[in-house]
KEFIVEX-687529 format. One record per residue (C-alpha): residue in three letters; x, y, z. Coordinates in steps of 0.2 Angstrom, whole numbers, plus 5000, padded with zeros to 4 digits. Last residue first. Layout:
SITE; resn; east; north; up
SITE; ALA; X; Y; Z
...
END
This chain:
SITE; resn; east; north; up
SITE; LYS; 4848; 5120; 5020
SITE; GLY; 4859; 5107; 5013
SITE; GLN; 4873; 5119; 5009
SITE; GLY; 4875; 5123; 5028
SITE; LYS; 4893; 5120; 5029
SITE; LYS; 4901; 5120; 5012
SITE; TYR; 4907; 5104; 5003
SITE; PRO; 4916; 5100; 4987
SITE; MET; 4916; 5083; 4980
SITE; GLY; 4932; 5073; 4980
SITE; ASP; 4924; 5057; 4988
SITE; ALA; 4905; 5061; 4991
SITE; LYS; 4899; 5043; 4987
SITE; PRO; 4914; 5034; 4995
SITE; MET; 4922; 5023; 4981
SITE; ARG; 4915; 5008; 4973
SITE; LEU; 4926; 4996; 4964
SITE; ARG; 4921; 4980; 4956
SITE; GLN; 4923; 4985; 4938
SITE; ALA; 4940; 4993; 4940
SITE; SER; 4948; 4977; 4946
SITE; LEU; 4956; 4971; 4930
SITE; ALA; 4962; 4988; 4925
SITE; LEU; 4969; 4993; 4942
SITE; VAL; 4978; 4976; 4943
SITE; LEU; 4986; 4978; 4926
SITE; LEU; 4991; 4996; 4929
SITE; THR; 5000; 4992; 4945
SITE; THR; 5008; 4976; 4939
SITE; VAL; 5015; 4987; 4924
SITE; TYR; 5022; 4999; 4937
SITE; PRO; 5030; 4985; 4948
SITE; ALA; 5037; 4976; 4932
SITE; ALA; 5045; 4992; 4924
SITE; ASP; 5063; 4988; 4931
SITE; VAL; 5062; 4970; 4924
SITE; PHE; 5055; 4976; 4907
SITE; GLN; 5070; 4987; 4906
SITE; SER; 5082; 4973; 4910
SITE; PRO; 5076; 4963; 4895
SITE; LEU; 5068; 4946; 4900
SITE; SER; 5076; 4929; 4903
SITE; ASP; 5076; 4912; 4895
SITE; THR; 5065; 4915; 4881
SITE; LEU; 5055; 4904; 4868
SITE; THR; 5044; 4895; 4881
SITE; TYR; 5040; 4910; 4892
SITE; TRP; 5035; 4920; 4876
SITE; VAL; 5025; 4906; 4870
SITE; PHE; 5016; 4904; 4886
SITE; LEU; 5013; 4923; 4887
SITE; GLY; 5005; 4923; 4870
SITE; ALA; 4994; 4908; 4874
SITE; SER; 4988; 4917; 4889
SITE; VAL; 4984; 4933; 4879
SITE; ALA; 4974; 4924; 4866
SITE; ALA; 4965; 4914; 4880
SITE; ALA; 4961; 4930; 4889
SITE; VAL; 4954; 4938; 4873
SITE; ALA; 4943; 4922; 4869
SITE; GLY; 4936; 4922; 4887
SITE; GLN; 4931; 4940; 4886
SITE; TRP; 4922; 4936; 4870
SITE; TYR; 4914; 4920; 4876
SITE; LYS; 4907; 4928; 4892
SITE; ARG; 4896; 4912; 4896
SITE; LYS; 4899; 4913; 4915
SITE; TYR; 4907; 4896; 4913
SITE; LEU; 4917; 4902; 4898
SITE; GLN; 4923; 4917; 4908
SITE; TRP; 4929; 4905; 4922
SITE; VAL; 4938; 4893; 4911
SITE; VAL; 4947; 4908; 4902
SITE; LEU; 4951; 4915; 4919
SITE; ALA; 4960; 4899; 4924
SITE; ALA; 4971; 4901; 4908
SITE; LEU; 4974; 4919; 4913
SITE; LEU; 4981; 4913; 4930
SITE; ILE; 4992; 4900; 4921
SITE; ALA; 4999; 4913; 4909
SITE; LEU; 5002; 4925; 4924
SITE; LEU; 5012; 4912; 4933
SITE; LEU; 5022; 4908; 4918
SITE; LEU; 5026; 4926; 4915
SITE; MET; 5031; 4927; 4933
SITE; ALA; 5045; 4915; 4930
SITE; HIS; 5053; 4928; 4919
SITE; VAL; 5051; 4941; 4933
SITE; ASN; 5061; 4929; 4944
SITE; GLU; 5075; 4925; 4931
SITE; ALA; 5076; 4943; 4926
SITE; GLY; 5080; 4949; 4944
SITE; GLY; 5085; 4935; 4955
SITE; ARG; 5083; 4946; 4971
SITE; LEU; 5081; 4965; 4968
SITE; LYS; 5070; 4963; 4952
SITE; LEU; 5058; 4952; 4962
SITE; SER; 5056; 4964; 4976
SITE; ASP; 5046; 4976; 4967
SITE; THR; 5033; 4962; 4962
SITE; PHE; 5032; 4957; 4980
SITE; GLY; 5030; 4975; 4986
SITE; PHE; 5016; 4978; 4973
SITE; LEU; 5007; 4962; 4978
SITE; GLY; 5009; 4965; 4997
SITE; ALA; 5002; 4983; 4995
SITE; GLY; 4987; 4976; 4985
SITE; LEU; 4984; 4963; 4999
SITE; ALA; 4985; 4977; 5012
SITE; MET; 4973; 4988; 5003
SITE; GLY; 4961; 4974; 5002
SITE; GLY; 4962; 4972; 5021
SITE; PRO; 4961; 4990; 5025
SITE; MET; 4945; 4994; 5013
SITE; TRP; 4944; 5007; 5000
SITE; ASN; 4941; 4995; 4986
SITE; GLY; 4958; 4986; 4989
SITE; PHE; 4963; 4990; 4972
SITE; ILE; 4959; 5008; 4975
SITE; MET; 4970; 5008; 4991
SITE; ALA; 4984; 4999; 4982
SITE; ALA; 4984; 5012; 4968
SITE; LEU; 4985; 5026; 4981
SITE; GLY; 5000; 5016; 4989
SITE; ILE; 5007; 5016; 4971
SITE; TYR; 5006; 5035; 4970
SITE; GLY; 5014; 5037; 4987
SITE; ARG; 5028; 5025; 4982
SITE; ASN; 5033; 5037; 4968
SITE; GLY; 5051; 5032; 4971
SITE; THR; 5051; 5038; 4989
SITE; GLN; 5070; 5040; 4987
SITE; GLY; 5070; 5056; 4978
SITE; GLU; 5084; 5065; 4988
SITE; GLN; 5092; 5052; 4999
SITE; TYR; 5090; 5050; 5018
SITE; ILE; 5100; 5036; 5026
SITE; GLY; 5097; 5020; 5035
SITE; THR; 5090; 5012; 5019
SITE; SER; 5074; 5002; 5023
SITE; VAL; 5072; 5004; 5042
SITE; ILE; 5076; 5023; 5045
SITE; VAL; 5075; 5032; 5029
SITE; LEU; 5061; 5022; 5021
SITE; PHE; 5051; 5019; 5037
SITE; ALA; 5052; 5038; 5040
SITE; GLY; 5043; 5041; 5023
SITE; ALA; 5030; 5028; 5027
SITE; LEU; 5027; 5037; 5044
SITE; GLY; 5025; 5053; 5034
SITE; ALA; 5011; 5044; 5024
SITE; LEU; 5003; 5039; 5040
SITE; GLY; 5004; 5057; 5047
SITE; GLY; 4997; 5064; 5031
SITE; SER; 4982; 5053; 5032
SITE; VAL; 4980; 5057; 5050
SITE; ILE; 4980; 5075; 5045
SITE; VAL; 4967; 5071; 5031
SITE; ALA; 4955; 5062; 5043
SITE; ILE; 4956; 5074; 5057
SITE; TYR; 4952; 5089; 5045
SITE; LYS; 4938; 5080; 5037
SITE; TYR; 4931; 5075; 5054
SITE; LYS; 4932; 5093; 5060
SITE; TYR; 4924; 5100; 5044
SITE; VAL; 4910; 5088; 5045
SITE; ASN; 4904; 5093; 5063
SITE; VAL; 4891; 5079; 5064
SITE; GLY; 4875; 5086; 5071
SITE; LEU; 4862; 5075; 5062
SITE; SER; 4859; 5088; 5048
SITE; GLU; 4878; 5088; 5046
SITE; ALA; 4879; 5070; 5042
SITE; ALA; 4865; 5071; 5030
SITE; VAL; 4874; 5085; 5021
SITE; PRO; 4891; 5075; 5022
SITE; ASN; 4884; 5060; 5013
SITE; GLU; 4896; 5046; 5010
SITE; GLY; 4913; 5053; 5014
SITE; CYS; 4907; 5063; 5029
SITE; SER; 4897; 5047; 5035
SITE; ARG; 4914; 5038; 5035
SITE; LEU; 4920; 5050; 5049
SITE; ARG; 4904; 5048; 5059
SITE; LEU; 4905; 5030; 5059
SITE; GLY; 4923; 5030; 5063
SITE; PHE; 4920; 5040; 5079
SITE; GLY; 4905; 5029; 5083
SITE; THR; 4917; 5014; 5083
SITE; ARG; 4918; 4998; 5074
SITE; TRP; 4921; 5002; 5056
SITE; LEU; 4933; 5016; 5056
SITE; ILE; 4942; 5013; 5072
SITE; TRP; 4942; 4994; 5070
SITE; TRP; 4948; 4994; 5052
SITE; THR; 4961; 5006; 5056
SITE; ALA; 4968; 4996; 5071
SITE; PRO; 4968; 4980; 5059
SITE; ILE; 4979; 4989; 5047
SITE; LEU; 4990; 4999; 5060
SITE; LEU; 4996; 4982; 5067
SITE; ILE; 5006; 4980; 5051
SITE; ALA; 5015; 4997; 5054
SITE; LEU; 5019; 4992; 5072
SITE; ILE; 5027; 4976; 5067
SITE; THR; 5037; 4984; 5053
SITE; LEU; 5043; 4997; 5066
SITE; VAL; 5050; 4983; 5077
SITE; SER; 5060; 4977; 5062
SITE; LEU; 5059; 4959; 5056
SITE; ASN; 5076; 4951; 5053
SITE; THR; 5067; 4934; 5051
SITE; ILE; 5049; 4931; 5057
SITE; LEU; 5039; 4934; 5042
SITE; GLY; 5052; 4928; 5029
SITE; GLY; 5053; 4912; 5038
SITE; LEU; 5034; 4909; 5037
SITE; VAL; 5034; 4913; 5018
SITE; GLY; 5050; 4902; 5015
SITE; ALA; 5043; 4888; 5026
SITE; LEU; 5027; 4888; 5015
SITE; ASP; 5037; 4887; 5000
SITE; SER; 5048; 4873; 5006
SITE; VAL; 5032; 4863; 5010
SITE; PHE; 5023; 4867; 4994
SITE; PHE; 5035; 4856; 4983
SITE; TRP; 5051; 4853; 4991
SITE; HIS; 5065; 4866; 4988
SITE; LYS; 5077; 4859; 5002
SITE; ALA; 5083; 4877; 5005
SITE; GLN; 5065; 4881; 5012
SITE; LEU; 5067; 4868; 5026
SITE; GLU; 5084; 4875; 5031
SITE; ALA; 5077; 4893; 5032
SITE; LEU; 5062; 4886; 5042
SITE; TRP; 5074; 4878; 5054
SITE; ASP; 5085; 4894; 5056
SITE; SER; 5070; 4905; 5059
SITE; LEU; 5063; 4893; 5072
SITE; GLY; 5080; 4892; 5082
SITE; PRO; 5079; 4910; 5087
SITE; VAL; 5064; 4921; 5082
SITE; THR; 5072; 4936; 5073
SITE; ILE; 5068; 4954; 5078
SITE; ASP; 5077; 4969; 5071
SITE; THR; 5081; 4984; 5082
SITE; ILE; 5079; 5001; 5074
SITE; ARG; 5093; 5007; 5064
SITE; ASP; 5105; 5022; 5068
SITE; ILE; 5105; 5035; 5054
SITE; ARG; 5120; 5038; 5042
SITE; PRO; 5122; 5056; 5037
SITE; SER; 5109; 5064; 5026
SITE; GLN; 5108; 5065; 5007
SITE; LYS; 5106; 5077; 4993
SITE; SER; 5114; 5093; 5000
SITE; SER; 5128; 5082; 5007
SITE; GLY; 5130; 5072; 5023
SITE; GLY; 5145; 5062; 5031
SITE; ALA; 5148; 5076; 5044
SITE; ALA; 5134; 5089; 5044
SITE; GLU; 5134; 5105; 5034
SITE; ALA; 5126; 5098; 5018
SITE; PHE; 5113; 5089; 5029
SITE; THR; 5106; 5105; 5037
SITE; PHE; 5109; 5120; 5026
SITE; ASN; 5106; 5113; 5008
SITE; SER; 5094; 5100; 5014
SITE; LEU; 5081; 5113; 5019
SITE; TYR; 5080; 5119; 5001
SITE; ARG; 5078; 5101; 4993
SITE; THR; 5066; 5097; 5007
SITE; ALA; 5055; 5113; 5003
SITE; GLY; 5056; 5110; 4984
SITE; VAL; 5051; 5092; 4984
SITE; ALA; 5037; 5095; 4997
SITE; LEU; 5030; 5110; 4987
SITE; ILE; 5028; 5100; 4971
SITE; ASN; 5019; 5086; 4980
SITE; VAL; 5008; 5098; 4990
SITE; ALA; 5003; 5107; 4974
SITE; VAL; 4999; 5090; 4965
SITE; GLY; 4988; 5087; 4980
SITE; SER; 4979; 5104; 4979
SITE; VAL; 4976; 5102; 4961
SITE; ILE; 4968; 5085; 4963
SITE; HIS; 4957; 5091; 4978
SITE; ASN; 4950; 5106; 4969
SITE; VAL; 4950; 5120; 4981
SITE; ASN; 4936; 5121; 4993
SITE; PHE; 4945; 5135; 5004
SITE; THR; 4942; 5127; 5021
SITE; VAL; 4941; 5108; 5016
SITE; THR; 4953; 5108; 5001
SITE; ILE; 4966; 5121; 5005
SITE; ILE; 4966; 5119; 5024
SITE; ALA; 4965; 5100; 5023
SITE; HIS; 4980; 5099; 5011
SITE; LEU; 4991; 5110; 5022
SITE; LEU; 4986; 5100; 5037
SITE; GLY; 4991; 5084; 5028
SITE; GLY; 5008; 5091; 5024
SITE; LEU; 5010; 5095; 5042
SITE; ALA; 5005; 5078; 5046
SITE; GLY; 5018; 5071; 5035
SITE; GLY; 5031; 5081; 5044
SITE; VAL; 5024; 5076; 5061
SITE; ILE; 5024; 5058; 5057
SITE; GLY; 5043; 5059; 5051
SITE; MET; 5046; 5068; 5068
SITE; LEU; 5040; 5053; 5078
SITE; VAL; 5050; 5041; 5067
SITE; GLY; 5065; 5052; 5068
SITE; THR; 5063; 5052; 5087
SITE; TRP; 5063; 5033; 5087
SITE; PRO; 5078; 5033; 5076
SITE; GLY; 5090; 5043; 5087
SITE; TRP; 5092; 5061; 5092
SITE; GLN; 5103; 5069; 5079
SITE; TYR; 5103; 5057; 5065
SITE; GLY; 5084; 5053; 5067
SITE; ALA; 5078; 5071; 5068
SITE; TRP; 5084; 5076; 5051
SITE; ALA; 5081; 5059; 5044
SITE; GLY; 5063; 5058; 5050
SITE; PHE; 5060; 5076; 5045
SITE; TRP; 5067; 5073; 5027
SITE; THR; 5058; 5056; 5024
SITE; GLY; 5042; 5061; 5031
SITE; LEU; 5041; 5077; 5020
SITE; ILE; 5044; 5066; 5005
SITE; MET; 5030; 5054; 5011
SITE; MET; 5019; 5069; 5012
SITE; GLY; 5023; 5074; 4995
SITE; GLU; 5019; 5056; 4988
SITE; LEU; 5003; 5056; 4998
SITE; GLY; 4997; 5073; 4989
SITE; ILE; 4985; 5064; 4978
SITE; ASN; 4973; 5064; 4993
SITE; VAL; 4955; 5064; 4988
SITE; VAL; 4945; 5070; 5003
SITE; GLY; 4928; 5062; 5006
SITE; ALA; 4930; 5056; 5024
SITE; ARG; 4934; 5038; 5018
SITE; GLU; 4945; 5047; 5006
SITE; ALA; 4957; 5054; 5019
SITE; TRP; 4958; 5038; 5030
SITE; LEU; 4960; 5027; 5014
SITE; GLY; 4974; 5038; 5007
SITE; GLY; 4984; 5036; 5023
SITE; LEU; 4981; 5017; 5023
SITE; GLY; 4988; 5017; 5005
SITE; ALA; 5003; 5027; 5011
SITE; LEU; 5006; 5015; 5025
SITE; GLY; 5004; 5000; 5013
SITE; ILE; 5016; 5007; 5001
SITE; PRO; 5029; 5010; 5015
SITE; VAL; 5026; 4992; 5022
SITE; ALA; 5027; 4983; 5005
SITE; LEU; 5045; 4985; 5002
SITE; GLN; 5050; 4978; 5019
SITE; LEU; 5038; 4964; 5016
SITE; ALA; 5044; 4960; 4999
SITE; GLY; 5062; 4959; 5006
SITE; SER; 5057; 4947; 5020
SITE; VAL; 5048; 4936; 5007
SITE; GLN; 5062; 4936; 4995
SITE; GLY; 5075; 4933; 5009
SITE; VAL; 5065; 4918; 5016
SITE; SER; 5063; 4911; 4998
SITE; THR; 5047; 4911; 4988
SITE; LEU; 5054; 4915; 4971
SITE; ASP; 5072; 4911; 4975
SITE; ASN; 5070; 4894; 4968
SITE; ALA; 5067; 4900; 4950
SITE; GLY; 5068; 4883; 4942
SITE; SER; 5054; 4887; 4930
SITE; ILE; 5043; 4872; 4933
SITE; VAL; 5047; 4870; 4952
SITE; ARG; 5044; 4888; 4955
SITE; VAL; 5028; 4889; 4945
SITE; LEU; 5021; 4874; 4954
SITE; SER; 5026; 4882; 4971
SITE; PHE; 5018; 4898; 4966
SITE; LEU; 5002; 4889; 4962
SITE; ALA; 5003; 4880; 4979
SITE; LEU; 5004; 4896; 4988
SITE; GLY; 4989; 4903; 4979
SITE; GLY; 4979; 4887; 4983
SITE; ALA; 4985; 4889; 5002
SITE; ILE; 4979; 4907; 5002
SITE; ILE; 4962; 4903; 4994
SITE; LEU; 4960; 4888; 5007
SITE; LEU; 4964; 4900; 5021
SITE; VAL; 4951; 4913; 5015
SITE; VAL; 4938; 4899; 5014
SITE; PRO; 4942; 4893; 5031
SITE; LEU; 4941; 4911; 5038
SITE; SER; 4924; 4914; 5030
SITE; LEU; 4922; 4925; 5015
SITE; LYS; 4908; 4938; 5016
SITE; ARG; 4894; 4936; 5004
SITE; ARG; 4892; 4950; 4992
SITE; GLY; 4877; 4961; 4990
SITE; GLY; 4860; 4957; 4983
SITE; GLY; 4864; 4963; 4966
SITE; THR; 4867; 4981; 4972
SITE; LYS; 4870; 4986; 4989
SITE; PRO; 4865; 5004; 4995
SITE; ALA; 4880; 5013; 5003
SITE; THR; 4881; 5014; 5022
SITE; ALA; 4886; 5031; 5029
SITE; ALA; 4869; 5038; 5029
SITE; ALA; 4861; 5023; 5037
SITE; SER; 4875; 5023; 5050
SITE; VAL; 4872; 5042; 5053
SITE; THR; 4854; 5037; 5057
SITE; SER; 4860; 5024; 5070
SITE; THR; 4871; 5037; 5077
SITE; SER; 4857; 5049; 5079
SITE; GLU; 4845; 5036; 5087
SITE; SER; 4859; 5032; 5100
SITE; MET; 4869; 5015; 5100
END
């Protein structure tokens, strides 16, 4: 690595406070996953919500998590370069329309490609407004969202409305991308899960959900997570891009073309959000419908923040939101009711941790909330439908509130930058 690149590395690396955090080894991570699955199994056995970790539940959660994860990945690219991208929702909307428009005419893979192009155009617009003209990033993102809604509604009036099987608010049916199921193994895991044994059936349900009716596009989307990590944290290109989000003045002084890297990052961000939109119309539903993004762009942004602007953490957040969203589709009130018990147990564990850390006030609050949830779970058999529908958004708020203290965004994220301002 050259001296210039090494110096950029120093500029891109934030100072650690409190001695930094130890990285979790693979055995520890696997142990944490096993513990979480055992807790889910315990809740399933107590509540009787046997669909909580079924093959269908996990498969549905994965399908719902992918668009959120792709949007979150897009936000990560932009914000690592110092550009806040509130316009992810609008770029997803563009991806849905362009993906459906091309998909029903020339096939699903053409739709995927055009969905990426549509989102990238939204990203390019956001980059021009924020990077070149230094407009406030939030204002620009909101403008992109509004423009995307209006543009797709206008375009639908003389494209889908005139097509057979379409209307001004939805497209004709689009051919699906091939689904993959591992023959034999998938059926065996489904049978094992149906026995409802403690832990073993839950593990079978999770593994079965990951290999049953899995779209090829889902696999490609999942592979983008480690690919992003490798590009941004293991290549010179990624190092220079991240330096633009940490200290663009220092990066410029070392010969980095800050404008170029910001443009690349925001366009890639838009392309990933567009891919999320194309996934919705081609894999999830097979049809374009007005308003079908359902604010997933904003939830993707929340997943990125929950993940502390890191791909792995973002994927975990997307999985959490996708699973919560899938609860209301399968089992509905029963599954969400079981989650009350899970949340009560987690808060009880938090009480023990807070007392160990001698944070008595926080422990008392957690104990009171945990007791209230236990009482709520015990005295009720189901939850109102309104609460079930709001569960994904309540989860988003709770996760962001609980994780706020450990977050550290890129230092120059959202800050205006002009070439030569450090001279």
